[in-house]
C-alpha positions in Angstrom: -40.2 -18.3 -13.0 -42.7 -20.3 -11.0 -43.0 -19.8 -7.3 -40.7 -22.3 -5.5 -38.9 -23.3 -8.6 -35.2 -22.9 -7.8 -32.4 -22.9 -10.5 -29.0 -24.4 -9.8 -25.5 -23.5 -11.2 -22.7 -26.0 -10.5 -19.1 -24.7 -10.8 -16.4 -27.3 -11.3 -12.7 -27.1 -12.1 -10.1 -29.1 -14.0 -6.5 -29.4 -15.0 -4.9 -27.8 -11.9 -6.1 -26.4 -8.6 -6.3 -22.7 -7.7 -7.8 -21.6 -11.0 -10.2 -19.3 -9.3 -13.5 -21.3 -9.1 -14.4 -19.3 -6.0 -14.0 -16.0 -7.9 -15.9 -17.4 -10.8 -18.8 -18.5 -8.7 -18.8 -15.2 -6.8 -18.7 -13.2 -10.0 -21.7 -15.0 -11.5 -23.4 -14.4 -8.2 -22.7 -10.7 -8.4 -24.1 -10.5 -11.9 -27.3 -12.3 -10.9 -27.8 -10.2 -7.8 -27.4 -7.1 -10.0 -30.2 -8.4 -12.2 -32.5 -8.7 -9.2 -32.3 -12.4 -8.3 -32.0 -13.8 -4.8 -28.9 -15.9 -4.8 -27.4 -18.4 -2.4 -23.9 -19.8 -2.7 -22.5 -23.0 -1.4 -19.0 -24.7 -1.4 -18.4 -28.4 -1.2 -14.9 -29.3 -0.1 -13.5 -32.9 -0.6 -11.3 -33.1 2.5 -12.3 -35.4 5.4 -12.0 -32.7 8.1 -15.4 -31.8 9.4 -14.5 -28.1 8.8 -11.3 -26.1 8.3 -11.4 -24.8 11.9 -8.4 -26.9 13.1 -6.5 -26.9 9.8 -3.1 -25.1 9.5 -3.4 -21.7 7.8 -0.4 -22.7 5.8 -2.4 -25.6 4.2 -5.8 -24.0 4.0 -5.4 -20.3 4.3 -7.9 -18.2 6.2 -10.8 -19.7 8.1 -13.8 -17.5 7.2 -16.5 -17.2 10.0 -20.1 -16.8 9.1 -22.7 -14.8 11.0 -24.1 -18.0 12.6 -20.6 -19.1 13.8 -19.5 -21.6 11.2 -15.8 -22.0 10.5 -15.7 -22.2 6.7 -13.6 -22.1 3.6 -12.1 -18.8 2.5 -14.1 -18.8 -0.7 -17.2 -18.0 1.4 -15.5 -14.6 2.0 -15.4 -14.0 -1.7 -19.1 -15.0 -2.0 -20.1 -12.5 0.7 -17.9 -9.7 -0.6 -19.1 -10.0 -4.2 -22.8 -10.6 -3.6 -23.3 -8.8 -0.2 -25.3 -11.8 1.0 -24.9 -13.2 4.5 -24.1 -16.9 4.3 -24.4 -19.6 7.0 -23.1 -23.0 8.0 -25.2 -24.6 5.3 -23.0 -22.8 2.8 -19.9 -24.9 3.4 -20.0 -28.7 3.4 -17.0 -31.1 3.6 -16.6 -34.8 2.9 -16.1 -35.2 6.7 -19.4 -33.5 7.5 -21.2 -35.7 4.9 -19.8 -39.0 6.2 -20.3 -37.9 9.8 -24.0 -37.4 9.2 -24.3 -40.7 7.2 -22.7 -42.6 10.0 -24.9 -41.0 12.6 -27.9 -42.0 10.6 -26.7 -45.5 10.3 -26.0 -45.8 14.1 -29.6 -44.6 14.8 -31.0 -47.2 12.5 -32.4 -44.7 10.0 -31.4 -46.9 7.0 -33.4 -49.9 8.3 -30.4 -52.3 8.2 -29.3 -51.5 4.7 -25.7 -51.8 3.5 -24.4 -48.3 3.5 -22.7 -47.3 0.2 -21.3 -44.2 -1.5 -24.2 -44.6 -4.0 -26.9 -43.9 -2.9 -26.4 -43.0 0.7 -23.4 -40.6 0.5 -24.7 -39.0 -2.7 -28.2 -38.6 -1.3 -26.7 -36.8 1.7 -24.8 -34.4 -0.6 -28.0 -33.7 -2.6 -29.9 -33.1 0.6 -27.4 -30.4 1.5 -28.0 -28.7 -1.8 -31.8 -28.7 -1.2 -31.2 -27.4 2.3 -29.3 -24.4 0.9 -32.2 -23.6 -1.5 -34.9 -24.1 1.2 -33.2 -22.1 4.0 -32.5 -19.1 1.9 -35.6 -18.9 -0.3 -33.1 -18.3 -3.1 -34.1 -18.2 -6.8 -30.7 -19.4 -7.9 -28.3 -21.6 -5.9 -24.6 -21.5 -7.0 -22.6 -24.5 -5.9 -18.8 -24.7 -6.2 -17.3 -28.2 -6.1 -13.8 -28.0 -4.5 -10.9 -29.9 -5.9 -10.2 -30.9 -9.5 -12.1 -33.2 -11.8 -10.2 -36.5 -11.9 -9.3 -36.4 -8.2 -10.7 -39.4 -6.3 -11.8 -37.2 -3.4 -14.2 -35.2 -5.6 -16.0 -38.1 -7.3 -18.9 -38.5 -4.8 -19.7 -34.8 -5.2 -19.5 -34.9 -9.0 -21.7 -38.1 -9.1 -24.2 -36.3 -6.8 -24.6 -33.3 -9.0 -24.8 -35.6 -12.1 -27.8 -37.2 -10.4 -29.2 -33.9 -9.2 -29.6 -32.7 -12.7 -31.7 -35.7 -13.5 -33.7 -35.3 -10.3 -34.7 -31.6 -10.8 -34.8 -31.5 -14.6 -32.0 -30.5 -17.0 -33.7 -27.1 -17.7 -33.1 -26.1 -14.0 -29.3 -26.8 -14.0 -26.3 -25.2 -15.5 -22.9 -26.8 -15.4 -20.0 -24.3 -15.5 -16.5 -25.7 -15.8 -13.3 -23.7 -15.0 -10.3 -24.9 -16.9 -6.8 -23.8 -18.0 -5.5 -22.6 -21.3 -1.7 -22.3 -20.7 0.7 -20.2 -22.8 4.0 -21.8 -23.7 6.6 -19.1 -24.0 9.0 -21.3 -25.9 6.6 -22.0 -28.8 4.6 -18.7 -28.4 1.3 -20.7 -28.4 -1.8 -21.1 -26.3 -2.4 -24.8 -25.7 -6.0 -26.0 -25.7 -5.3 -29.7 -25.1 -5.4 -29.5 -21.2 -8.9 -28.0 -21.5 -9.9 -30.7 -24.0 -8.7 -33.4 -21.6 -10.5 -31.8 -18.6 -13.8 -31.7 -20.5 -13.4 -35.3 -21.6 -12.7 -36.3 -18.0 -15.9 -34.5 -16.9 -17.9 -36.2 -19.7 -16.4 -39.6 -18.7 -18.3 -39.3 -15.3 -21.5 -38.3 -17.1 -21.4 -34.5 -17.0 -21.5 -32.3 -20.1 -20.5 -28.8 -19.3 -22.8 -26.0 -20.5 -20.2 -23.3 -20.2 -16.4 -23.2 -20.0 -14.5 -20.5 -18.1 -11.1 -20.7 -19.8 -8.4 -19.3 -17.5 -5.5 -17.7 -19.3 -2.9 -14.9 -18.9 -4.4 -12.9 -21.8 -7.7 -12.8 -23.6 -8.5 -15.7 -26.0 -9.1 -14.8 -29.6 -12.1 -16.0 -31.7 -10.1 -18.8 -33.3 -9.1 -20.3 -30.0 -12.6 -20.1 -28.6 -14.0 -21.8 -31.8 -11.5 -24.6 -31.4 -12.3 -25.2 -27.8 -16.0 -25.1 -28.6 -15.6 -27.6 -31.4 -13.9 -30.2 -29.1 -16.2 -29.4 -26.1 -19.4 -29.6 -28.2 -20.3 -26.0 -27.2 -21.2 -22.9 -29.1 -18.7 -20.1 -29.1 -20.7 -17.9 -26.7 -20.4 -20.7 -24.1 -16.6 -20.3 -24.2 -15.6 -17.5 -21.8 -12.2 -16.0 -21.8 -11.4 -15.8 -18.1 -8.2 -13.8 -18.5 -6.0 -12.4 -15.7 -6.9 -9.0 -14.3 -5.1 -6.8 -11.9 -8.1 -6.4 -9.6 -10.4 -9.3 -8.8 -13.4 -7.0 -8.6 -13.0 -6.5 -12.4 -14.0 -10.1 -13.0 -17.8 -9.5 -13.0 -17.2 -6.7 -15.5 -15.2 -9.0 -17.8 -17.9 -11.6 -17.5 -20.7 -9.2 -18.4 -18.7 -7.9 -21.4 -18.8 -11.5 -22.7 -22.5 -12.1 -22.0 -22.0 -14.6 -19.2 -25.1 -13.6 -17.3 -27.2 -13.5 -20.5 -26.1 -17.0 -21.4 -26.8 -18.5 -18.0 -30.2 -16.9 -17.7 -31.1 -18.0 -21.2 -30.0 -21.5 -20.4 -32.1 -21.6 -17.3 -35.1 -20.0 -18.9 -34.9 -16.8 -16.8 -35.5 -13.2 -17.8 -34.4 -10.0 -16.0 -33.3 -6.5 -16.9 -29.6 -6.0 -17.7 -27.4 -5.8 -14.7 -26.5 -2.3 -13.6 -22.8 -2.5 -12.6 -22.1 1.2 -12.9 -21.2 1.4 -9.2 -19.0 -1.6 -9.4 -17.3 -0.2 -12.5 -16.8 3.1 -10.8 -15.1 1.4 -7.9 -12.7 -0.3 -10.3 -12.2 3.0 -12.1 -11.3 4.8 -8.9 -8.8 2.0 -8.0 -7.2 2.4 -11.5 -6.9 6.1 -11.3 -5.4 6.2 -7.8 -1.8 7.4 -8.0 -0.8 7.3 -4.3 -0.2 4.4 -2.0 0.1 3.7 1.7 2.5 1.2 3.2 0.8 -0.9 5.9 2.9 -3.2 7.9 0.9 -6.4 8.5 2.7 -8.3 11.3 1.7 -12.0 11.5 3.0 -15.5 11.9 1.6 -16.9 8.6 2.7 -14.2 6.2 4.4 -16.7 3.9 0.9 -17.6 2.7 -0.9 -14.3 2.2 -4.3 -16.2 1.9 -4.0 -16.8 5.6 -5.1 -13.2 6.0 -7.3 -12.9 2.9 -10.2 -11.0 4.5 -7.8 -8.6 6.2 -6.0 -7.8 3.1 -9.2 -7.4 1.1 -10.6 -5.1 3.9 -7.5 -2.9 3.6 -8.2 -2.7 -0.1 -11.8 -1.8 0.4 -10.8 1.1 2.7 -8.2 2.1 0.1 -11.0 2.3 -2.5 -13.0 4.6 -0.3 -10.1 7.0 0.4 -8.6 6.9 -3.1 -5.3 5.2 -2.2 -3.7 1.9 -3.1 -2.6 -0.2 -0.2 0.9 -1.6 -0.3 1.0 -4.4 2.4 4.4 -5.1 3.9 4.1 -8.7 5.1 6.3 -8.8 8.2 7.0 -12.2 9.9 6.6 -11.5 13.6 9.5 -13.9 14.3 11.7 -11.6 12.3 10.9 -8.8 14.7 11.8 -11.1 17.6 15.2 -11.7 15.9 15.8 -8.0 15.4 15.6 -8.3 11.6 12.6 -6.1 10.7 12.7 -3.0 12.9 13.6 -0.8 9.9 10.4 -1.9 8.1 8.2 -0.6 10.9 9.9 2.8 10.5 8.7 2.9 6.9 5.1 2.0 7.7 2.3 4.5 7.5 0.2 2.1 9.7 0.7 -1.1 11.6 -1.9 -4.0 11.7 -1.6 -7.1 13.9 -4.2 -9.7 12.9 -5.6 -12.7 14.7 -3.8 -16.0 15.3 -3.2 -18.7 17.8 -0.1 -20.2 19.5 3.0 -18.6 21.1 5.3 -18.5 18.1 6.2 -14.9 17.2 4.2 -13.4 20.0 7.0 -11.2 21.3 7.5 -9.8 17.8 3.8 -8.8 17.6 4.2 -7.1 21.1 7.2 -5.2 19.7 5.1 -4.0 16.8 2.3 -2.8 19.1 4.9 -1.0 21.3 6.5 0.7 18.3 3.1 1.9 17.1 2.1 3.2 20.5 5.4 5.0 21.3 5.9 6.5 17.8 2.2 7.5 17.2 1.9 5.3 14.2 -1.8 4.3 13.5 -2.4 0.8 14.9 -5.2 -1.6 14.3 -5.3 -4.8 16.3 -7.7 -7.7 15.6 -8.5 -10.5 18.0 -4.9 -11.6 19.0 -3.8 -8.2 17.9 -6.0 -6.7 20.7 -4.7 -9.2 23.2 -1.1 -8.4 22.5 -1.8 -4.7 22.6 -3.3 -5.1 26.1 -0.2 -7.2 27.2 2.2 -4.6 25.8 0.3 -1.7 27.5 0.3 -3.6 30.8 4.0 -4.2 30.7 5.1 -0.8 29.8 2.4 1.6 31.1 0.6 -0.2 33.9 3.7 -1.5 35.9 2.8 -5.1 35.2 6.2 -6.5 34.3 5.9 -9.9 32.6 2.2 -9.4 31.7 1.0 -11.9 29.2 -1.8 -14.2 28.1 -2.1 -17.5 29.9 -2.2 -19.0 26.4 1.5 -18.2 26.0 2.7 -18.1 29.6 0.5 -20.0 32.1 2.8 -18.8 34.9 2.7 -15.1 34.1 2.5 -12.9 37.2 0.0 -10.7 35.4 -2.5 -12.7 33.3 -4.1 -9.8 31.6 -5.5 -12.2 29.0 -7.1 -15.4 30.3 -9.2 -18.3 29.0 -12.9 -17.5 28.9 -14.7 -19.2 31.9 -16.9 -21.3 29.6 -13.8 -22.6 27.8 -12.1 -24.1 30.8 -13.8 -27.5 30.5 -13.7 -27.7 26.7 -11.8 -30.8 25.4 -12.6 -30.8 21.6 -10.9 -28.1 19.6 -13.1 -28.0 16.5 -16.0 -25.6 16.5 -15.8 -25.0 20.3 -14.5 -21.4 20.4 -16.7 -18.3 20.8 -17.8 -18.1 17.2 -20.1 -15.9 15.1 -21.9 -12.6 15.5 -22.6 -11.1 19.0 -23.7 -7.7 20.0 -21.1 -5.1 21.1 -22.0 -2.1 23.2 -19.9 0.9 22.2 -19.4 3.5 25.0 -20.2 7.1 24.7 -17.3 9.6 24.1 -15.0 7.0 22.5 -13.5 6.7 19.1 -15.1 3.4 18.5 -18.6 4.8 19.1 -17.9 7.8 16.9 -16.6 5.7 13.9 -19.5 3.2 14.0 -22.1 5.9 14.8 -24.2 3.4 16.7 -24.5 2.3 20.3 -24.8 -1.4 19.5 -23.2 -3.2 16.6 -22.9 -6.9 15.7 -19.6 -8.3 14.7 -18.2 -11.8 14.3 -15.8 -13.6 16.8 -13.4 -16.4 16.8 -11.5 -16.8 20.1 -11.1 -18.6 23.4 -9.2 -15.9 25.4 -10.4 -12.6 26.7 -9.2 -9.6 28.8 -9.0 -10.6 32.4 -11.6 -8.7 34.4 -9.6 -9.0 37.6 -6.9 -6.7 36.1 -9.3 -4.6 34.0 -9.6 -1.6 36.4 -5.8 -1.4 36.8 -5.4 -1.2 33.0 -8.0 1.5 32.8 -6.4 3.5 35.6 -3.1 3.5 33.6 -4.9 5.1 30.6 -6.2 2.2 28.5 -9.7 3.0 27.3 -12.2 0.2 27.1 -14.5 1.5 24.5 -16.6 -1.5 23.7 -17.9 -4.4 25.8 -20.5 -7.1 25.6 -24.0 -5.7 26.6 -23.5 -7.2 30.2 -20.0 -5.5 30.4 -18.5 -9.0 31.1 -16.3 -9.2 28.0 -14.0 -6.5 26.6 -14.6 -6.0 22.9 -12.7 -2.8 22.0 -9.7 -1.0 23.5 -8.2 2.3 22.4 -5.8 5.1 23.5 -7.3 8.5 23.7 -3.9 10.3 23.4 -2.9 8.6 20.2 -3.7 9.5 16.5 -5.3 6.1 16.1 -4.7 3.2 18.4 -7.8 0.9 18.3 -8.0 -2.9 18.8 -11.0 -5.2 18.7 -11.6 -8.7 20.0 -13.9 -9.3 17.1 -13.0 -9.7 13.4 -14.3 -6.7 11.5 -12.8 -8.0 8.3 -15.5 -10.6 7.8 -18.2 -8.0 7.2 -16.2 -5.5 5.1 -17.5 -5.0 1.5 -15.8 -3.4 -1.6 -18.5 -0.6 -1.7 -18.9 -0.5 2.1 -15.7 -1.0 4.0 -15.6 -1.8 7.7 -15.6 1.4 9.8 -12.5 0.2 11.7 -10.5 -0.4 8.5 -11.8 2.8 7.0 -10.7 5.0 9.9 -7.4 3.1 10.3 -6.6 3.9 6.6 -7.8 7.5 7.1 -5.4 8.0 10.0 -2.5 6.3 8.1 -3.2 8.6 5.2 -3.1 11.7 7.4 0.2 10.6 8.8 1.6 9.9 5.4 0.5 13.2 4.0 2.4 15.0 6.6 5.6 14.0 4.8 7.0 14.7 1.4 5.3 12.9 -1.5 7.5 10.9 -3.9 7.1 10.7 -7.7 4.8 8.0 -9.0 5.9 5.4 -11.4 4.2 3.8 -14.4 1.9 0.9 -14.1 0.3 -1.3 -16.9 -3.4 -1.0 -17.5 -6.1 -3.5 -18.0 -7.0 -2.3 -21.5 -10.1 -4.3 -22.3 -12.2 -3.4 -19.3 -11.0 0.2 -19.3 -12.1 0.6 -22.9 -15.5 -0.9 -22.2 -16.2 1.0 -19.0 -14.3 4.2 -19.7 -11.7 3.7 -17.0 -8.1 4.8 -17.2 -5.1 3.6 -15.3 -3.2 6.8 -14.9 0.0 6.5 -13.0 0.8 3.7 -10.7 0.9 4.2 -6.9 3.4 6.7 -5.7 4.6 6.7 -2.1 3.7 9.4 0.3 7.3 9.2 1.6 7.6 7.2 4.8 11.0 5.7 3.8 
């Protein structure tokens, strides 16, 4: 590979949405990183919002925050977790951001009076964002996922841009990977290839011939099916990948390697590298399969009907479970149910209680009830962002003689505003991209649990909030027994609180879930699970039950499923 010669992989999807393009892109990235390449990943989203920061979690799922403070698509979380590469605001581009930039250029007169059109002005802007990703990261391979589905009108400018891009940089530098669906019809007992054929034809109609197909299906595709798909798609059989369902998303790179995905891509791009060493990755999956015990973690939130709203949180719990050899059984509790008195019994069965971030007053009293239960019953508690703020409010009400304590976000007239708007936020009018966002340093105080579990005096973690512990009431909280164990370096902002007389009661203003990795879990999540495990093991252990295995990967990598998770016995 010549110096400065970047290769590009474009991942598209067809037939239906939610096929797993993000996991496919992340898995290819994992394989290439394991073979020694510097990789940058990028996501193009076809919606007109400038970013997902103001979108409802019920529509979009989690907003993933990058180190430099960009509010981005949740797929960037997969990219970071699989490749262990830090991404940036360049890594997520929306239709809204593209048009915003084009219009700004037009208003400045950059186009010298030209009539502004989708082609070439919008497509040129899209292509410039791809080049920026390559230049900013000094990556050898840039993997770009095109959001949406081939055939959608919203995605057409992006597809046209990557069609042009292949001609711009040379066909030998570009690989098109298309993710499509091969459904199984139970009534006829057949796998149907026609949806994939139509999807490929739609892609060809706009001028893109895919180089590889990732065929999503419930089970592995046999040779005859792959030959049939290859015949209609004008592709060799080794370019037809069986992207079958697995019980653990971290097995996907292993499944891809078994089918020679990385070899095919590198050969297509004219690259050479030693075979990927995925032994550590395979060992992680093996440990997950062999785990026979589980913990029940109560996750108390207001968006639990869509689990993707807390995707990085749930994945971080799984990472900690990998480390401690336990499967995590998340009990998704709607905080409004706690307010209505419908879910108290579920807290009693929990080995640990986690309250994640969020905004708005709906369900707040239910979250406060969860924090109170954890504190009074010595159940391990982890609060994140809003989860820290409600823990402070609960402590203020019931331990610091501040009846009615609250955040001014939920009760502007509270007599004890223990949580208040950050001073720099008071004049902010626009909602999008105006919060405290991205990584900031956190000073961890000596003699605290937070300092001990991180093992460092200063750490960097990512933030996404407007409200903070009120310094006017801080000393009163500390006098009542609340330990402030982490602050900003100037001591102005409270970053971590904990209770010294509790098995594990720690809450952070920052979001540790954004930096957790499968092979390197966040210290906060790791210690939270360790404490929950200690509590659970103090009780009688139940008998495990059988669980199906993922046979193909187990056979290839020597893994065994063993028994499925048993319960340690809390309920």
